[in-house]
C-alpha positions in Angstrom: 4.0 24.9 9.9 2.1 27.8 11.4 -1.2 25.9 11.1 -1.4 22.3 10.2 -4.2 19.9 10.8 -6.0 16.9 9.2 -9.5 17.2 8.0 -12.0 14.4 7.1 -14.5 15.1 4.4 -17.6 13.0 4.0 -19.9 13.6 1.0 -23.3 12.1 0.6 -24.1 10.4 -2.6 -27.7 11.7 -3.0 -28.4 15.1 -4.4 -31.2 15.9 -2.0 -30.2 15.4 1.7 -33.0 16.0 4.2 -32.0 13.8 7.1 -28.3 14.3 7.0 -25.7 16.8 5.7 -24.6 16.8 2.1 -21.0 17.6 3.2 -19.5 16.9 6.6 -16.0 18.2 7.4 -14.4 17.2 10.7 -11.0 18.2 12.0 -9.0 18.2 15.2 -6.6 20.9 16.2 -4.2 19.8 18.9 -3.1 23.3 19.9 -4.1 26.8 18.8 -3.3 30.3 20.1 -5.3 33.4 19.2 -5.3 37.0 20.4 -8.8 38.5 20.3 -10.4 41.7 21.5 -13.5 41.5 23.6 -15.8 42.3 20.8 -14.2 39.7 18.5 -14.6 37.1 21.3 -18.3 38.0 21.8 -18.9 37.8 18.0 -17.2 34.5 17.9 -19.4 33.1 20.7 -22.5 34.4 18.9 -21.5 32.7 15.7 -20.7 29.4 17.5 -24.0 29.5 19.3 -25.8 30.1 16.0 -24.2 27.2 14.2 -24.1 24.7 17.1 -26.3 21.7 16.6 -29.4 21.8 18.8 -29.7 19.1 21.5 -32.9 17.7 20.1 -31.5 17.2 16.5 -31.2 13.5 15.7 -28.2 12.0 13.9 -28.4 8.7 12.0 -27.1 5.7 13.7 -24.1 4.1 11.8 -24.5 6.3 8.7 -22.2 4.1 6.7 -24.9 1.4 6.7 -27.9 3.8 6.2 -29.7 3.7 2.8 -29.7 6.9 0.9 -33.3 6.6 -0.2 -36.5 7.5 1.7 -38.6 4.7 3.2 -40.9 3.4 0.5 -42.4 0.1 -0.5 -39.5 -0.5 -2.8 -36.8 0.4 -0.3 -38.3 -1.3 2.7 -35.9 -4.2 2.5 -32.8 -1.9 2.5 -34.2 -0.2 5.6 -34.8 -3.5 7.4 -31.3 -4.6 6.6 -30.0 -1.3 8.0 -32.0 -1.8 11.2 -30.7 -5.4 11.5 -27.1 -4.3 11.1 -27.4 -1.4 13.6 -29.0 -3.7 16.3 -26.3 -6.3 15.8 -23.6 -3.8 15.9 -25.0 -2.3 19.1 -25.1 -5.8 20.6 -21.5 -6.3 19.6 -22.4 -8.9 17.0 -21.3 -8.4 13.5 -22.2 -9.8 10.1 -19.9 -12.3 8.4 -19.6 -9.9 5.4 -18.4 -7.1 7.7 -15.8 -9.4 9.3 -14.6 -10.6 6.0 -14.3 -7.1 4.6 -12.3 -5.9 7.6 -10.1 -9.0 7.3 -9.3 -8.2 3.6 -8.7 -4.6 4.4 -6.3 -5.6 7.2 -4.3 -7.8 4.9 -4.0 -5.0 2.4 -3.0 -2.6 5.1 -0.3 -5.0 6.5 1.2 -5.4 3.0 1.3 -1.7 2.5 2.7 -1.1 5.9 5.5 -3.6 5.4 6.3 -2.1 2.0 6.4 1.4 3.6 8.4 0.4 6.7 11.1 -1.4 4.7 11.8 1.2 2.1 15.1 3.0 2.0 13.8 6.3 0.6 13.4 8.6 3.6 
């Protein structure tokens, strides 16, 4: 194909996103060739500089664990759980629930892989 790549889309559940993006699209191009004039290249560099994240912008640590609510009296427990999980993950220690979830996902993956690997329809 002239241009083929995989893109990952992450969409936040909350309607109002202040601390993180509502939509996050990531992709990786392994190889790309373009012919540009000097003015096109300069304009591309200006656009890239304008949309590049600033160095002092913070990103949430382990966003898959992060609560989608603001810190309030009612949501304090969720935020403490998030903190606990992040610290344990940084130390290399995980929770039993995380291990068990990964174990179940691995079992499902192996079954699907075996089914795919041994099919004759190719």
